[in-house]
Backbone as XML, in Angstrom:
<?xml version="1.0"?>
<chain id="A" units="angstrom">
  <residue number="1" name="TYR">
    <atom name="N" x="3.534" y="-11.480" z="37.973"/>
    <atom name="CA" x="3.861" y="-9.873" z="37.851"/>
    <atom name="C" x="2.648" y="-9.060" z="37.564"/>
  </residue>
  <residue number="2" name="ARG">
    <atom name="N" x="2.371" y="-7.928" z="38.397"/>
    <atom name="CA" x="1.056" y="-7.213" z="38.207"/>
    <atom name="C" x="1.666" y="-5.805" z="37.686"/>
  </residue>
  <residue number="3" name="HIS">
    <atom name="N" x="1.054" y="-5.601" z="36.539"/>
    <atom name="CA" x="1.293" y="-4.333" z="35.856"/>
    <atom name="C" x="0.559" y="-3.037" z="36.410"/>
  </residue>
  <residue number="4" name="GLU">
    <atom name="N" x="1.032" y="-2.440" z="37.450"/>
    <atom name="CA" x="0.378" y="-1.441" z="38.149"/>
    <atom name="C" x="-0.085" y="-0.073" z="37.462"/>
  </residue>
  <residue number="5" name="ALA">
    <atom name="N" x="0.482" y="0.092" z="36.098"/>
    <atom name="CA" x="0.334" y="1.382" z="35.534"/>
    <atom name="C" x="-1.103" y="1.509" z="34.985"/>
  </residue>
  <residue number="6" name="HIS">
    <atom name="N" x="-1.768" y="0.456" z="34.836"/>
    <atom name="CA" x="-3.159" y="0.656" z="34.325"/>
    <atom name="C" x="-4.291" y="0.310" z="35.332"/>
  </residue>
  <residue number="7" name="ARG">
    <atom name="N" x="-5.520" y="0.962" z="35.286"/>
    <atom name="CA" x="-6.426" y="0.748" z="36.162"/>
    <atom name="C" x="-7.744" y="0.135" z="35.548"/>
  </residue>
  <residue number="8" name="ALA">
    <atom name="N" x="-7.418" y="-0.378" z="34.302"/>
    <atom name="CA" x="-8.524" y="-0.890" z="33.463"/>
    <atom name="C" x="-7.704" y="-2.314" z="32.891"/>
  </residue>
  <residue number="9" name="ARG">
    <atom name="N" x="-8.566" y="-2.967" z="32.260"/>
    <atom name="CA" x="-8.177" y="-4.203" z="31.598"/>
    <atom name="C" x="-7.274" y="-4.092" z="30.468"/>
  </residue>
  <residue number="10" name="ILE">
    <atom name="N" x="-6.131" y="-4.582" z="30.438"/>
    <atom name="CA" x="-5.220" y="-4.485" z="29.371"/>
    <atom name="C" x="-5.554" y="-5.213" z="28.020"/>
  </residue>
  <residue number="11" name="LEU">
    <atom name="N" x="-5.700" y="-4.632" z="27.081"/>
    <atom name="CA" x="-6.135" y="-5.115" z="25.797"/>
    <atom name="C" x="-4.988" y="-5.618" z="24.972"/>
  </residue>
  <residue number="12" name="GLN">
    <atom name="N" x="-3.953" y="-5.065" z="24.878"/>
    <atom name="CA" x="-2.749" y="-5.497" z="24.176"/>
    <atom name="C" x="-1.498" y="-5.332" z="24.721"/>
  </residue>
  <residue number="13" name="MET">
    <atom name="N" x="-0.424" y="-5.786" z="24.407"/>
    <atom name="CA" x="0.765" y="-5.609" z="24.726"/>
    <atom name="C" x="1.730" y="-5.974" z="23.516"/>
  </residue>
  <residue number="14" name="ARG">
    <atom name="N" x="2.853" y="-5.108" z="23.284"/>
    <atom name="CA" x="3.695" y="-5.228" z="22.203"/>
    <atom name="C" x="5.149" y="-4.841" z="22.612"/>
  </residue>
  <residue number="15" name="PHE">
    <atom name="N" x="6.017" y="-5.929" z="22.212"/>
    <atom name="CA" x="7.453" y="-5.556" z="22.556"/>
    <atom name="C" x="8.041" y="-4.735" z="21.287"/>
  </residue>
  <residue number="16" name="SER">
    <atom name="N" x="8.737" y="-3.672" z="21.768"/>
    <atom name="CA" x="9.462" y="-2.883" z="20.615"/>
    <atom name="C" x="10.243" y="-3.783" z="19.740"/>
  </residue>
  <residue number="17" name="PRO">
    <atom name="N" x="10.495" y="-3.630" z="18.452"/>
    <atom name="CA" x="11.427" y="-4.425" z="17.573"/>
    <atom name="C" x="12.869" y="-4.736" z="17.963"/>
  </residue>
  <residue number="18" name="ASP">
    <atom name="N" x="13.347" y="-3.815" z="18.789"/>
    <atom name="CA" x="14.556" y="-3.892" z="19.275"/>
    <atom name="C" x="14.619" y="-4.550" z="20.828"/>
  </residue>
  <residue number="19" name="GLY">
    <atom name="N" x="13.416" y="-4.858" z="21.307"/>
    <atom name="CA" x="13.323" y="-5.277" z="22.691"/>
    <atom name="C" x="13.619" y="-4.578" z="23.639"/>
  </residue>
  <residue number="20" name="LEU">
    <atom name="N" x="13.658" y="-3.286" z="23.450"/>
    <atom name="CA" x="14.190" y="-2.220" z="24.640"/>
    <atom name="C" x="12.798" y="-1.686" z="25.419"/>
  </residue>
  <residue number="21" name="TYR">
    <atom name="N" x="11.631" y="-1.839" z="24.655"/>
    <atom name="CA" x="10.411" y="-1.180" z="25.410"/>
    <atom name="C" x="9.315" y="-2.313" z="25.305"/>
  </residue>
  <residue number="22" name="LEU">
    <atom name="N" x="8.318" y="-2.191" z="26.189"/>
    <atom name="CA" x="7.211" y="-3.121" z="26.122"/>
    <atom name="C" x="5.934" y="-2.056" z="26.201"/>
  </residue>
  <residue number="23" name="ALA">
    <atom name="N" x="5.115" y="-1.952" z="25.209"/>
    <atom name="CA" x="3.891" y="-1.033" z="25.242"/>
    <atom name="C" x="2.770" y="-1.950" z="25.553"/>
  </residue>
  <residue number="24" name="SER">
    <atom name="N" x="1.784" y="-1.361" z="26.346"/>
    <atom name="CA" x="0.480" y="-1.937" z="26.896"/>
    <atom name="C" x="-0.561" y="-0.756" z="26.609"/>
  </residue>
  <residue number="25" name="LEU">
    <atom name="N" x="-1.597" y="-1.411" z="26.349"/>
    <atom name="CA" x="-2.883" y="-0.367" z="26.064"/>
    <atom name="C" x="-3.967" y="-1.079" z="26.806"/>
  </residue>
  <residue number="26" name="CYS">
    <atom name="N" x="-4.663" y="-0.154" z="27.599"/>
    <atom name="CA" x="-5.951" y="-0.702" z="28.232"/>
    <atom name="C" x="-7.175" y="-0.144" z="27.643"/>
  </residue>
  <residue number="27" name="GLU">
    <atom name="N" x="-8.159" y="-0.705" z="27.994"/>
    <atom name="CA" x="-9.653" y="-0.474" z="27.489"/>
    <atom name="C" x="-10.126" y="0.839" z="27.643"/>
  </residue>
  <residue number="28" name="LYS">
    <atom name="N" x="-9.552" y="1.595" z="28.483"/>
    <atom name="CA" x="-9.875" y="3.004" z="28.859"/>
    <atom name="C" x="-9.121" y="3.973" z="27.871"/>
  </residue>
  <residue number="29" name="GLY">
    <atom name="N" x="-8.120" y="3.510" z="27.128"/>
    <atom name="CA" x="-7.135" y="4.346" z="26.135"/>
    <atom name="C" x="-6.045" y="4.814" z="26.813"/>
  </residue>
  <residue number="30" name="GLY">
    <atom name="N" x="-5.615" y="4.084" z="27.932"/>
    <atom name="CA" x="-4.333" y="4.395" z="28.611"/>
    <atom name="C" x="-3.127" y="3.595" z="27.961"/>
  </residue>
  <residue number="31" name="LEU">
    <atom name="N" x="-2.148" y="4.272" z="27.531"/>
    <atom name="CA" x="-0.845" y="3.682" z="26.917"/>
    <atom name="C" x="0.245" y="3.934" z="27.960"/>
  </residue>
  <residue number="32" name="THR">
    <atom name="N" x="0.860" y="2.575" z="28.314"/>
    <atom name="CA" x="2.151" y="2.722" z="29.004"/>
    <atom name="C" x="3.169" y="2.057" z="28.212"/>
  </residue>
  <residue number="33" name="VAL">
    <atom name="N" x="4.279" y="2.591" z="28.281"/>
    <atom name="CA" x="5.561" y="2.178" z="27.582"/>
    <atom name="C" x="6.693" y="1.839" z="28.753"/>
  </residue>
  <residue number="34" name="ALA">
    <atom name="N" x="6.909" y="0.757" z="29.022"/>
    <atom name="CA" x="7.966" y="0.334" z="29.955"/>
    <atom name="C" x="9.408" y="0.333" z="29.351"/>
  </residue>
  <residue number="35" name="ASP">
    <atom name="N" x="10.286" y="1.048" z="29.841"/>
    <atom name="CA" x="11.791" y="1.010" z="29.422"/>
    <atom name="C" x="12.301" y="-0.247" z="30.080"/>
  </residue>
  <residue number="36" name="LEU">
    <atom name="N" x="12.540" y="-1.456" z="29.293"/>
    <atom name="CA" x="13.040" y="-2.575" z="29.992"/>
    <atom name="C" x="14.461" y="-2.520" z="30.504"/>
  </residue>
  <residue number="37" name="GLU">
    <atom name="N" x="15.276" y="-1.547" z="29.996"/>
    <atom name="CA" x="16.556" y="-1.334" z="30.509"/>
    <atom name="C" x="16.878" y="-0.563" z="31.697"/>
  </residue>
  <residue number="38" name="ALA">
    <atom name="N" x="16.017" y="0.536" z="31.679"/>
    <atom name="CA" x="15.936" y="1.424" z="32.797"/>
    <atom name="C" x="15.181" y="1.070" z="33.855"/>
  </residue>
  <residue number="39" name="GLY">
    <atom name="N" x="14.180" y="0.330" z="33.659"/>
    <atom name="CA" x="13.277" y="-0.034" z="34.652"/>
    <atom name="C" x="12.238" y="0.957" z="35.157"/>
  </residue>
  <residue number="40" name="HIS">
    <atom name="N" x="11.880" y="1.895" z="34.141"/>
    <atom name="CA" x="10.816" y="2.735" z="34.529"/>
    <atom name="C" x="9.861" y="2.889" z="33.372"/>
  </residue>
  <residue number="41" name="SER">
    <atom name="N" x="8.518" y="3.382" z="33.727"/>
    <atom name="CA" x="7.525" y="3.606" z="32.648"/>
    <atom name="C" x="7.056" y="5.108" z="32.463"/>
  </residue>
  <residue number="42" name="HIS">
    <atom name="N" x="6.585" y="5.177" z="31.241"/>
    <atom name="CA" x="5.820" y="6.437" z="30.839"/>
    <atom name="C" x="4.443" y="6.323" z="30.572"/>
  </residue>
  <residue number="43" name="CYS">
    <atom name="N" x="3.575" y="6.823" z="30.865"/>
    <atom name="CA" x="1.985" y="6.796" z="30.708"/>
    <atom name="C" x="1.468" y="7.988" z="29.715"/>
  </residue>
  <residue number="44" name="LEU">
    <atom name="N" x="0.539" y="7.560" z="29.023"/>
    <atom name="CA" x="-0.085" y="8.668" z="28.249"/>
    <atom name="C" x="-1.486" y="8.207" z="27.884"/>
  </residue>
  <residue number="45" name="ASP">
    <atom name="N" x="-2.560" y="9.160" z="28.079"/>
    <atom name="CA" x="-3.909" y="9.066" z="27.555"/>
    <atom name="C" x="-3.952" y="9.202" z="26.187"/>
  </residue>
  <residue number="46" name="CYS">
    <atom name="N" x="-4.539" y="8.226" z="25.573"/>
    <atom name="CA" x="-4.441" y="8.306" z="24.027"/>
    <atom name="C" x="-5.511" y="9.143" z="23.561"/>
  </residue>
  <residue number="47" name="GLU">
    <atom name="N" x="-6.530" y="9.504" z="24.242"/>
    <atom name="CA" x="-7.648" y="10.521" z="23.655"/>
    <atom name="C" x="-8.497" y="9.910" z="22.563"/>
  </residue>
  <residue number="48" name="LEU">
    <atom name="N" x="-8.535" y="8.575" z="22.661"/>
    <atom name="CA" x="-9.261" y="7.869" z="21.503"/>
    <atom name="C" x="-10.365" y="6.987" z="22.217"/>
  </residue>
  <residue number="49" name="GLU">
    <atom name="N" x="-11.588" y="6.897" z="21.467"/>
    <atom name="CA" x="-12.557" y="6.049" z="22.033"/>
    <atom name="C" x="-12.582" y="4.585" z="21.542"/>
  </residue>
  <residue number="50" name="GLY">
    <atom name="N" x="-12.596" y="3.771" z="22.470"/>
    <atom name="CA" x="-12.780" y="2.359" z="22.095"/>
    <atom name="C" x="-11.475" y="1.707" z="21.388"/>
  </residue>
  <residue number="51" name="VAL">
    <atom name="N" x="-10.503" y="2.260" z="21.899"/>
    <atom name="CA" x="-9.085" y="1.741" z="21.316"/>
    <atom name="C" x="-8.938" y="0.280" z="21.212"/>
  </residue>
  <residue number="52" name="ASN">
    <atom name="N" x="-8.583" y="-0.176" z="20.095"/>
    <atom name="CA" x="-8.401" y="-1.576" z="19.860"/>
    <atom name="C" x="-7.202" y="-2.097" z="18.899"/>
  </residue>
  <residue number="53" name="ALA">
    <atom name="N" x="-6.148" y="-1.106" z="18.766"/>
    <atom name="CA" x="-4.929" y="-1.426" z="17.990"/>
    <atom name="C" x="-3.780" y="-0.712" z="18.576"/>
  </residue>
  <residue number="54" name="LEU">
    <atom name="N" x="-2.746" y="-1.548" z="18.540"/>
    <atom name="CA" x="-1.437" y="-1.113" z="19.081"/>
    <atom name="C" x="-0.343" y="-1.741" z="18.342"/>
  </residue>
  <residue number="55" name="GLY">
    <atom name="N" x="0.598" y="-1.137" z="17.858"/>
    <atom name="CA" x="1.658" y="-1.628" z="17.023"/>
    <atom name="C" x="2.863" y="-0.543" z="16.845"/>
  </residue>
  <residue number="56" name="TRP">
    <atom name="N" x="3.789" y="-1.334" z="16.738"/>
    <atom name="CA" x="5.190" y="-0.577" z="16.500"/>
    <atom name="C" x="5.401" y="-0.345" z="15.157"/>
  </residue>
  <residue number="57" name="LEU">
    <atom name="N" x="5.673" y="0.711" z="14.785"/>
    <atom name="CA" x="6.171" y="1.100" z="13.342"/>
    <atom name="C" x="7.643" y="1.244" z="13.290"/>
  </residue>
  <residue number="58" name="GLY">
    <atom name="N" x="8.306" y="1.126" z="14.091"/>
    <atom name="CA" x="9.750" y="1.063" z="14.116"/>
    <atom name="C" x="10.243" y="1.119" z="15.635"/>
  </residue>
  <residue number="59" name="PRO">
    <atom name="N" x="11.613" y="1.048" z="15.874"/>
    <atom name="CA" x="12.102" y="0.882" z="17.275"/>
    <atom name="C" x="11.473" y="1.946" z="18.201"/>
  </residue>
  <residue number="60" name="GLU">
    <atom name="N" x="11.136" y="3.159" z="17.558"/>
    <atom name="CA" x="10.745" y="4.267" z="18.571"/>
    <atom name="C" x="9.559" y="5.065" z="18.154"/>
  </residue>
  <residue number="61" name="LEU">
    <atom name="N" x="8.727" y="4.208" z="17.426"/>
    <atom name="CA" x="7.293" y="4.835" z="16.978"/>
    <atom name="C" x="6.274" y="3.806" z="17.013"/>
  </residue>
  <residue number="62" name="LEU">
    <atom name="N" x="5.221" y="4.368" z="17.803"/>
    <atom name="CA" x="4.026" y="3.397" z="18.049"/>
    <atom name="C" x="2.783" y="4.016" z="17.371"/>
  </residue>
  <residue number="63" name="MET">
    <atom name="N" x="1.762" y="3.171" z="16.969"/>
    <atom name="CA" x="0.528" y="3.610" z="16.546"/>
    <atom name="C" x="-0.509" y="2.916" z="17.663"/>
  </residue>
  <residue number="64" name="VAL">
    <atom name="N" x="-1.463" y="3.871" z="17.828"/>
    <atom name="CA" x="-2.715" y="3.546" z="18.684"/>
    <atom name="C" x="-3.935" y="3.794" z="17.752"/>
  </residue>
  <residue number="65" name="GLY">
    <atom name="N" x="-4.833" y="2.930" z="17.573"/>
    <atom name="CA" x="-5.912" y="3.160" z="16.856"/>
    <atom name="C" x="-7.140" y="2.638" z="17.485"/>
  </residue>
  <residue number="66" name="ASP">
    <atom name="N" x="-8.399" y="3.275" z="17.064"/>
    <atom name="CA" x="-9.664" y="2.805" z="17.670"/>
    <atom name="C" x="-10.612" y="2.457" z="16.511"/>
  </residue>
  <residue number="67" name="GLY">
    <atom name="N" x="-11.648" y="1.941" z="16.885"/>
    <atom name="CA" x="-12.788" y="1.297" z="16.033"/>
    <atom name="C" x="-13.319" y="2.402" z="15.010"/>
  </residue>
  <residue number="68" name="THR">
    <atom name="N" x="-13.196" y="3.603" z="15.248"/>
    <atom name="CA" x="-13.667" y="4.442" z="14.135"/>
    <atom name="C" x="-12.817" y="4.691" z="12.989"/>
  </residue>
  <residue number="69" name="GLY">
    <atom name="N" x="-11.378" y="4.185" z="13.083"/>
    <atom name="CA" x="-10.620" y="4.514" z="12.213"/>
    <atom name="C" x="-9.400" y="5.671" z="12.606"/>
  </residue>
  <residue number="70" name="ALA">
    <atom name="N" x="-9.703" y="6.240" z="13.721"/>
    <atom name="CA" x="-8.785" y="7.431" z="14.211"/>
    <atom name="C" x="-7.474" y="6.805" z="14.807"/>
  </residue>
  <residue number="71" name="TYR">
    <atom name="N" x="-6.479" y="7.314" z="14.721"/>
    <atom name="CA" x="-5.228" y="6.879" z="15.367"/>
    <atom name="C" x="-4.354" y="8.005" z="15.811"/>
  </residue>
  <residue number="72" name="ARG">
    <atom name="N" x="-3.329" y="7.821" z="16.575"/>
    <atom name="CA" x="-2.385" y="8.582" z="17.007"/>
    <atom name="C" x="-1.091" y="7.993" z="16.887"/>
  </residue>
  <residue number="73" name="LEU">
    <atom name="N" x="-0.052" y="8.651" z="16.412"/>
    <atom name="CA" x="1.378" y="8.098" z="16.488"/>
    <atom name="C" x="2.094" y="8.609" z="17.840"/>
  </residue>
  <residue number="74" name="VAL">
    <atom name="N" x="2.937" y="7.754" z="18.340"/>
    <atom name="CA" x="3.489" y="8.067" z="19.497"/>
    <atom name="C" x="5.032" y="7.845" z="19.523"/>
  </residue>
  <residue number="75" name="GLU">
    <atom name="N" x="5.864" y="8.886" z="19.617"/>
    <atom name="CA" x="7.170" y="8.767" z="19.659"/>
    <atom name="C" x="7.692" y="8.278" z="20.978"/>
  </residue>
  <residue number="76" name="VAL">
    <atom name="N" x="8.675" y="7.396" z="20.896"/>
    <atom name="CA" x="9.164" y="6.877" z="22.301"/>
    <atom name="C" x="10.573" y="7.194" z="22.438"/>
  </residue>
  <residue number="77" name="ALA">
    <atom name="N" x="10.937" y="7.735" z="23.565"/>
    <atom name="CA" x="12.281" y="7.927" z="23.915"/>
    <atom name="C" x="12.691" y="7.770" z="25.258"/>
  </residue>
  <residue number="78" name="PRO">
    <atom name="N" x="13.759" y="7.561" z="25.932"/>
    <atom name="CA" x="14.131" y="7.331" z="27.167"/>
    <atom name="C" x="13.462" y="8.469" z="28.099"/>
  </residue>
  <residue number="79" name="GLU">
    <atom name="N" x="13.395" y="9.718" z="27.565"/>
    <atom name="CA" x="12.869" y="10.670" z="28.528"/>
    <atom name="C" x="11.391" y="10.878" z="28.566"/>
  </residue>
  <residue number="80" name="GLY">
    <atom name="N" x="10.803" y="10.150" z="27.723"/>
    <atom name="CA" x="9.206" y="10.339" z="27.603"/>
    <atom name="C" x="8.624" y="9.821" z="26.331"/>
  </residue>
  <residue number="81" name="LEU">
    <atom name="N" x="7.274" y="10.196" z="26.288"/>
    <atom name="CA" x="6.408" y="9.847" z="25.125"/>
    <atom name="C" x="6.194" y="11.200" z="24.623"/>
  </residue>
  <residue number="82" name="ARG">
    <atom name="N" x="5.775" y="11.297" z="23.353"/>
    <atom name="CA" x="5.401" y="12.488" z="22.531"/>
    <atom name="C" x="4.304" y="11.999" z="21.449"/>
  </residue>
  <residue number="83" name="ALA">
    <atom name="N" x="3.071" y="12.428" z="21.681"/>
    <atom name="CA" x="1.906" y="11.981" z="20.758"/>
    <atom name="C" x="1.601" y="13.212" z="19.696"/>
  </residue>
  <residue number="84" name="SER">
    <atom name="N" x="1.222" y="12.464" z="18.689"/>
    <atom name="CA" x="0.876" y="13.447" z="17.428"/>
    <atom name="C" x="-0.576" y="13.727" z="17.914"/>
  </residue>
  <residue number="85" name="THR">
    <atom name="N" x="-1.193" y="14.701" z="17.173"/>
    <atom name="CA" x="-2.566" y="14.941" z="17.246"/>
    <atom name="C" x="-3.407" y="13.654" z="16.760"/>
  </residue>
  <residue number="86" name="VAL">
    <atom name="N" x="-4.638" y="13.787" z="17.172"/>
    <atom name="CA" x="-5.467" y="12.481" z="16.753"/>
    <atom name="C" x="-5.853" y="12.711" z="15.314"/>
  </residue>
  <residue number="87" name="VAL">
    <atom name="N" x="-5.689" y="11.738" z="14.590"/>
    <atom name="CA" x="-5.964" y="11.711" z="13.204"/>
    <atom name="C" x="-7.426" y="11.048" z="12.929"/>
  </residue>
  <residue number="88" name="PRO">
    <atom name="N" x="-8.322" y="11.809" z="12.543"/>
    <atom name="CA" x="-9.802" y="11.255" z="12.515"/>
    <atom name="C" x="-9.992" y="9.970" z="11.475"/>
  </residue>
  <residue number="89" name="GLY">
    <atom name="N" x="-10.788" y="9.157" z="11.822"/>
    <atom name="CA" x="-11.085" y="8.041" z="10.819"/>
    <atom name="C" x="-12.013" y="8.447" z="9.629"/>
  </residue>
  <residue number="90" name="PRO">
    <atom name="N" x="-12.121" y="7.808" z="8.687"/>
    <atom name="CA" x="-13.058" y="8.038" z="7.479"/>
    <atom name="C" x="-14.572" y="8.180" z="7.901"/>
  </residue>
  <residue number="91" name="LEU">
    <atom name="N" x="-15.110" y="9.058" z="7.414"/>
    <atom name="CA" x="-16.702" y="9.367" z="7.604"/>
    <atom name="C" x="-17.416" y="8.014" z="6.909"/>
  </residue>
  <residue number="92" name="VAL">
    <atom name="N" x="-18.007" y="7.152" z="7.902"/>
    <atom name="CA" x="-18.669" y="6.155" z="7.418"/>
    <atom name="C" x="-19.978" y="5.859" z="7.985"/>
  </residue>
  <residue number="93" name="THR">
    <atom name="N" x="-21.195" y="5.844" z="7.287"/>
    <atom name="CA" x="-22.340" y="5.785" z="7.982"/>
    <atom name="C" x="-22.799" y="4.577" z="8.533"/>
  </residue>
  <residue number="94" name="GLU">
    <atom name="N" x="-21.995" y="3.583" z="8.167"/>
    <atom name="CA" x="-22.396" y="2.183" z="8.913"/>
    <atom name="C" x="-21.908" y="2.170" z="10.300"/>
  </residue>
  <residue number="95" name="SER">
    <atom name="N" x="-22.709" y="1.494" z="11.357"/>
    <atom name="CA" x="-22.120" y="1.665" z="12.597"/>
    <atom name="C" x="-21.505" y="0.329" z="12.953"/>
  </residue>
  <residue number="96" name="GLY">
    <atom name="N" x="-20.870" y="0.418" z="14.085"/>
    <atom name="CA" x="-20.020" y="-0.870" z="14.561"/>
    <atom name="C" x="-18.666" y="-0.489" z="14.970"/>
  </residue>
  <residue number="97" name="THR">
    <atom name="N" x="-17.836" y="-1.324" z="15.134"/>
    <atom name="CA" x="-16.579" y="-1.231" z="15.368"/>
    <atom name="C" x="-15.398" y="-1.760" z="14.342"/>
  </residue>
  <residue number="98" name="GLY">
    <atom name="N" x="-14.557" y="-0.855" z="13.685"/>
    <atom name="CA" x="-13.759" y="-1.350" z="12.758"/>
    <atom name="C" x="-12.537" y="-2.057" z="13.324"/>
  </residue>
  <residue number="99" name="ARG">
    <atom name="N" x="-11.733" y="-2.482" z="12.541"/>
    <atom name="CA" x="-10.570" y="-3.319" z="12.903"/>
    <atom name="C" x="-9.276" y="-2.806" z="12.097"/>
  </residue>
  <residue number="100" name="TRP">
    <atom name="N" x="-8.294" y="-2.749" z="12.842"/>
    <atom name="CA" x="-7.019" y="-2.449" z="12.094"/>
    <atom name="C" x="-6.074" y="-3.587" z="11.854"/>
  </residue>
  <residue number="101" name="LEU">
    <atom name="N" x="-5.332" y="-3.483" z="10.669"/>
    <atom name="CA" x="-4.143" y="-4.468" z="10.356"/>
    <atom name="C" x="-3.117" y="-3.619" z="10.091"/>
  </residue>
  <residue number="102" name="LEU">
    <atom name="N" x="-1.939" y="-3.771" z="10.883"/>
    <atom name="CA" x="-0.713" y="-2.963" z="10.724"/>
    <atom name="C" x="0.145" y="-3.982" z="9.652"/>
  </residue>
  <residue number="103" name="GLY">
    <atom name="N" x="0.606" y="-3.245" z="8.794"/>
    <atom name="CA" x="1.611" y="-3.799" z="7.690"/>
    <atom name="C" x="3.007" y="-3.231" z="7.853"/>
  </residue>
  <residue number="104" name="PRO">
    <atom name="N" x="3.713" y="-3.619" z="6.748"/>
    <atom name="CA" x="5.262" y="-3.264" z="6.889"/>
    <atom name="C" x="5.331" y="-1.733" z="6.471"/>
  </residue>
  <residue number="105" name="ASP">
    <atom name="N" x="6.437" y="-1.148" z="7.039"/>
    <atom name="CA" x="6.648" y="0.350" z="6.653"/>
    <atom name="C" x="5.738" y="1.255" z="6.916"/>
  </residue>
  <residue number="106" name="GLY">
    <atom name="N" x="5.017" y="1.133" z="7.942"/>
    <atom name="CA" x="4.020" y="2.041" z="8.314"/>
    <atom name="C" x="2.643" y="2.083" z="7.563"/>
  </residue>
  <residue number="107" name="LEU">
    <atom name="N" x="2.437" y="0.999" z="6.909"/>
    <atom name="CA" x="1.099" y="0.800" z="6.195"/>
    <atom name="C" x="0.171" y="0.127" z="7.052"/>
  </residue>
  <residue number="108" name="ALA">
    <atom name="N" x="-1.181" y="0.580" z="6.961"/>
    <atom name="CA" x="-2.189" y="0.077" z="7.870"/>
    <atom name="C" x="-3.550" y="0.007" z="6.984"/>
  </residue>
  <residue number="109" name="ALA">
    <atom name="N" x="-4.236" y="-0.985" z="7.289"/>
    <atom name="CA" x="-5.545" y="-1.131" z="6.727"/>
    <atom name="C" x="-6.547" y="-1.162" z="7.694"/>
  </residue>
  <residue number="110" name="TRP">
    <atom name="N" x="-7.648" y="-0.498" z="7.655"/>
    <atom name="CA" x="-8.761" y="-0.241" z="8.629"/>
    <atom name="C" x="-10.094" y="-0.663" z="7.721"/>
  </residue>
  <residue number="111" name="THR">
    <atom name="N" x="-10.785" y="-1.562" z="8.445"/>
    <atom name="CA" x="-12.013" y="-1.952" z="7.863"/>
    <atom name="C" x="-13.257" y="-1.916" z="8.743"/>
  </residue>
  <residue number="112" name="LEU">
    <atom name="N" x="-14.469" y="-1.613" z="8.135"/>
    <atom name="CA" x="-15.670" y="-1.563" z="8.886"/>
    <atom name="C" x="-16.749" y="-1.987" z="7.880"/>
  </residue>
  <residue number="113" name="GLY">
    <atom name="N" x="-17.349" y="-3.183" z="8.172"/>
    <atom name="CA" x="-18.175" y="-3.870" z="7.224"/>
    <atom name="C" x="-17.555" y="-3.921" z="5.949"/>
  </residue>
  <residue number="114" name="PRO">
    <atom name="N" x="-18.194" y="-3.468" z="4.749"/>
    <atom name="CA" x="-17.584" y="-3.441" z="3.493"/>
    <atom name="C" x="-16.533" y="-2.380" z="3.164"/>
  </residue>
  <residue number="115" name="HIS">
    <atom name="N" x="-16.384" y="-1.527" z="4.058"/>
    <atom name="CA" x="-15.430" y="-0.329" z="3.952"/>
    <atom name="C" x="-13.924" y="-0.730" z="4.308"/>
  </residue>
  <residue number="116" name="LEU">
    <atom name="N" x="-13.205" y="-0.431" z="3.339"/>
    <atom name="CA" x="-11.753" y="-0.595" z="3.651"/>
    <atom name="C" x="-10.860" y="0.512" z="3.333"/>
  </residue>
  <residue number="117" name="GLY">
    <atom name="N" x="-10.111" y="0.953" z="4.131"/>
    <atom name="CA" x="-9.240" y="2.162" z="3.917"/>
    <atom name="C" x="-7.655" y="1.601" z="4.153"/>
  </residue>
  <residue number="118" name="ILE">
    <atom name="N" x="-6.758" y="2.119" z="3.331"/>
    <atom name="CA" x="-5.315" y="1.929" z="3.415"/>
    <atom name="C" x="-4.630" y="3.025" z="3.446"/>
  </residue>
  <residue number="119" name="ARG">
    <atom name="N" x="-3.901" y="3.206" z="4.640"/>
    <atom name="CA" x="-3.170" y="4.611" z="4.824"/>
    <atom name="C" x="-1.529" y="4.388" z="5.054"/>
  </residue>
  <residue number="120" name="GLN">
    <atom name="N" x="-0.759" y="5.371" z="4.755"/>
    <atom name="CA" x="0.528" y="5.313" z="5.196"/>
    <atom name="C" x="0.560" y="6.201" z="6.440"/>
  </residue>
  <residue number="121" name="LEU">
    <atom name="N" x="0.684" y="5.599" z="7.604"/>
    <atom name="CA" x="0.369" y="6.332" z="8.972"/>
    <atom name="C" x="1.289" y="7.383" z="9.173"/>
  </residue>
  <residue number="122" name="VAL">
    <atom name="N" x="2.429" y="7.354" z="8.883"/>
    <atom name="CA" x="3.439" y="8.423" z="9.271"/>
    <atom name="C" x="3.046" y="9.645" z="8.526"/>
  </residue>
  <residue number="123" name="SER">
    <atom name="N" x="2.810" y="9.522" z="7.268"/>
    <atom name="CA" x="2.375" y="10.779" z="6.322"/>
    <atom name="C" x="0.899" y="10.995" z="6.488"/>
  </residue>
  <residue number="124" name="GLY">
    <atom name="N" x="0.211" y="10.090" z="7.041"/>
    <atom name="CA" x="-1.365" y="10.344" z="7.127"/>
    <atom name="C" x="-2.109" y="10.136" z="5.800"/>
  </residue>
  <residue number="125" name="GLN">
    <atom name="N" x="-1.300" y="9.821" z="4.692"/>
    <atom name="CA" x="-1.829" y="9.781" z="3.274"/>
    <atom name="C" x="-2.854" y="8.533" z="3.226"/>
  </residue>
  <residue number="126" name="THR">
    <atom name="N" x="-3.926" y="8.673" z="2.707"/>
    <atom name="CA" x="-4.842" y="7.622" z="2.201"/>
    <atom name="C" x="-4.286" y="7.146" z="0.942"/>
  </residue>
  <residue number="127" name="LEU">
    <atom name="N" x="-4.024" y="5.797" z="0.741"/>
    <atom name="CA" x="-3.509" y="5.178" z="-0.500"/>
    <atom name="C" x="-4.732" y="4.654" z="-1.122"/>
  </residue>
  <residue number="128" name="ALA">
    <atom name="N" x="-5.787" y="4.160" z="-0.427"/>
    <atom name="CA" x="-6.912" y="3.483" z="-1.167"/>
    <atom name="C" x="-8.066" y="3.484" z="-0.143"/>
  </residue>
  <residue number="129" name="GLN">
    <atom name="N" x="-9.294" y="3.563" z="-0.742"/>
    <atom name="CA" x="-10.489" y="3.464" z="0.051"/>
    <atom name="C" x="-11.674" y="3.022" z="-0.759"/>
  </residue>
</chain>
């Protein structure tokens, strides 16, 4: 099976918790969500540099993050995708690419070198840094 929605290498794929959707993220920041029941797809440019994180926060909410700690939330519905504005990452003087770890209930940790931040993604609240 060839996934025609992306023109660049696919970095990550995730099924929704209810199994109705398959989300895929390519290295150029393109997000595609396939509705597995209806058989069609919706695409979105994530407007993030160096995307490296994709995860479901519930059956209809996705998180896409990049190596700077910035992220977007994407609402998924049969009629299409609706993305939040880009939430910027923390200002860190150290260079490199950070990593995301998604936890339960919309919690996420982002780390770069010795820096660690924990956020509640839906509210945007930083819980620890």
